[in-house]
C-alpha positions, 0 to 999 in steps of 0.5 A: 450732627450725630452727636447733636441728634443722639443728645436730643434723643437721649434727653427725650428718653430721659424725660420719658422715665423708666418706660423701658424698665419692664423690657429690661427686667424681662430680658434679665430673666435670661441671665442664667447658665451659659447666657448669664456667664457670657453676659458677665464675662462680656461686661467685665472683659470689655471694661475700660482697662481691658479695652485699653489693653486689648486695643494696644495688643491688637494694634501691635499685632496689626503693626507686626503683620502689616509693617505699616505704622499708618495702618496700625495708628489709624486703627488705634486712633479710630477705636480710641477716638470713637470710644472715648468721645462718647463719654461727652454724650453720656455726661451731657445726657446723664441717663440713669441705668436700669433699676437693679432692685427689680432685676432677678439677676442684678449685675454686681457691683451695681453700675451707677454711671450714666447709661446712654449711650453704652460705653461697652457697646460703643467699644465693641461696635467700633472695634468690629468696624475697625477690624472689618476695614482691615479685611481684604476687600473680597472677604469684606461682605462676609466679615461685615455679616459676621461682625453684625452678628457679633455686635447684635449678640453683644448688645443683647448680652448687655441688656441681659446683664441688666446694665443697659436699656435697649436704646442705650445699645442702639445709640452706641451703634448709631454713634459708631456709624456716624462718628467713627468715619469722622474720627478716621478721616481726621487721622487719615486726612489731617494727621497722617499727611503731617506725620511723615515719620509714620510712613514706611521708608520704602513708601516715602521713597516710592512717593519721591520717585513718582514725584520726580518722574512727574517733574521730569516728564514736562522737560521732554515735551 
């Protein structure tokens, strides 16, 4: 449903033309000094190759820390599945990028691929969501607030860079909130139960013992 809604919204925005261009041009004026450097670093640092490498590194860290392949694989699948699947919407809508020729500080090299939703934004949002899910429950409210601030600032920098319209960034947030839980559920409910090798041996033994206890109890009634 999320995908259908975003495709419809994307086509509507595309049909409206460049109504967001004045806002993008105005915000791009801020691409100076520290803010400009942060924006450029963000866009380059969260490109496809760094994003893949970063996800692998974080997955390994989670595996070492938790010693549970289920947790690490769930994180990796949720991030990768949500991020990569947004490309379908981008290709279907094929919305143009903000016009770099009218920007005071255009990003170089000029980006010519589809703009809606933001791929960078999608990766950052789902990465934050997946990491917050790993935080102990009593710390999760604070982690959620911090994550929301990080997402908002990253989205702002993408607009400052002049590589995305504001609605591109907002669409990436909606995509992650709608599709992320579905991707995670597919892995947790459909894949993990059929992939026993991902379950640590100690947990398989505990499950077997509990199953054995349940089967023995009726005999003593």
